[in-house]
N, C-alpha and C positions, 0 to 999 in steps of 0.2 A: 616251210614258213609257219604253218599252223602250229607245228610242234615247238618251234622257237618261241612263238608268242605265248603258248601255254607255259613253257619253261620260265620265261621272263615273268609272267603273271604269278606263277607259283612262287618264284623267288621273292617277288615283291611282297606277296601276301605273308610268306614266312618271315621276311625281314620286318614287316610291320608288326607281326605277332610277337616276334622276339623283342622288338623295340618297345612295344607296349608292356611286355613283361619286365623289361629293364626299368622303364619309367615307373611301373607300379612298385617294384622293389625299392627304387630310390625314394619314392614318396613314402613308403612304409618305414624306411630307415631314417627319414629326415625328421625325426622327432627326438626330443629329450625326455626319456621315460624314467619315472621314479615309482617304485613299488612299495607297498606297505611292509613295514618291518615290525618285529616284536618290540614292545616298549610303548605302544600306544595305549591310551586310556580314554574312557568316556564316563561322565558322571551326570546323573539326573537328580536334581534337588526338587523336592515338593513339600507340600504341607498337608496336614489333616487336622481334624478337630481334637486329636489327642496330642500329637507332636509333629514336628518337622521330620522329614525322612530323606534318605539318600540311597540310591542304588548306583553301583559301579560296574564297569566292564573293562576288560583289557584286550579285547579283540576288535580291531578295525582292519578289514581287508580292503583290497582295491589297488588302484594305481592312478597316476596323473601323468599326462603327456603334454609337454610344452613345445612351442615352436622353437626351432634351433637357435633363434636369436636370444633365447633365455640364457644361454651361456655367457653372453656379453651384456645383456640388459635384463636382469631379473625383475624389473618393474613391469615387464611385458609391454611397455609402451612402443617398442619397435616390432612387436610380433605381427606377423602376417595372418595368423590364425589364432583363435582363442584356445586356451588349454582345454583338454578333455579330461574329466575326472569322474570316476565312479567309486564310491566307498560303500562298504557294507558292514553292518554290525549284526551278528547273530543275536536275535532277541533273547534267547535263553542264556546268553552269556552275561546278561545284566543280573546282578545279584545284590541283595540287601544284607545278606548274612543271616536272614531268617527264612527258613523253608516255607512257612505258611504264607508269609508276605510275598515271597517269590512266586508261589503257585497262583495266588490271586492276581499278581501283576502280569504274569505271562498269559493267564487266561484272558484278562482284560485286553491285552495287546494281540490276542488271537494268534499266538505263537505257533500253534499247530498248523494252521492254514497259511500263515504268513511268517515264515521263520526268520526273515531278515528285515532289518531297517536299511533302506537304500537311499543314498544321496547322490545326485547327479548335478554337476556344475553346468551353468548356462553362461555366466559371464563373470569376469574377475578384473576389477579396475583398481590400479594402485591409487591410494589416497595421497601419496606424496613420495618424496625420495626415501631412500633407506635410512634408518636410524644410524647413529655412530657405531652401534653394536652390529649392524648389518641386517636388522629386521625390517620387514616391509609390511605395511598394513594394506589390505585390499577390501574394497566393497564388493561383496559377492552376491550373485543371484543364482539360485539353484532349485531343484525339486527334491523334496523329502518325502519318502514313502514309508508310512508306519501303519501297521495293521491292514495293509492293502489299500490304503487311501493316500493319494499323492497331492501335496500342496506345494505352492511356490514359497521359497524361504529366502529372506535377505538377512545377511549378517556381515559383520566385520571379521575378517580372518587375518591373523598375523602369520607371516612366513619367516622362519629363521633358518639360515644355512649353518649347519653344524660341522664339526670335524668329521673326517672320514667320508666326505661327500654326501652326508645325510641332510635331509630337510625336515623340519618340524613345522606343522601347521597347528595353530591353536585358535579357538573361537568359542563364543558363548551365544546362545540364542534362546529366547523365551518361546514357549509353545503352549497351546491349550489342547488337552486330551480330546475334548469334544470336536475339535476341528478335524480329527482323524477318526471320528466315529467311535472313540473310546469313552465309555461311561466311567467317570471317576469311581474307583472301587469303594464299596461300603461293605466290608467283610461280614458274612453271615455269622461267623463265629462270635462276632461282637454284637449280634442282633441288629446290625445295621446302624448302630449308634456311633461308630467311628466312620466319618466321611472324609474322603480324600479331596483336596482342592483341585480345581480344574487346571490351574496354571502350574507349569513346571519350567525349570531352567536346565537346559542341556549345555554342558561344557565338555570340550574334548582337546586332546593332544594326539595328533596323528603323525607318527614317525615314518618317514619314507627314505628310500635309498636307491641308487642305480642298480639295476639287475646285474647279477654276476655274468661275466662273459661265458658264452657257450663253448665247450671244448671242441 
């Protein structure tokens, strides 16, 4: 009798364990995932006492995971869970085309100790229905980490579905360097006479697609 009880108990425990594993696997698979693709770009526009300046980069990594309802309702209004997104930009991938300026910029952004700019999404709310072309604008809230300092960021992001199952996200946001502990550069090679403005504008195009099926 005792052996029978132990056998039943063991079977129940094993069954619950397996069931838990199945539930976990289903939950893990029950997302619509898009991963970063080549073709993305980011641009930072700023000012100085000498002239306006621009730096650009073409590396944005990361991924976004949507609730399964995204397949039928890309506005996310039917979603049971908010999307999860983390995107990264290698700091040293940002280039101006001038080595001296890049060195000053990367040093100011503390690239050695903080090699990545990181964005994490917190909320994403559609501003309305999709446009006739299929684009949807969202009010987003997220955290942006630059030079090791994290700040809350709000911006409007547009999502466009492209051919081949791809999605492109575009957006623009103003920032202040000093909010991230970055002192606007005043290059010593110019005896500090050239001063960079505190405010910059970041714009991006992030291209994503469904991951390839595993063999």
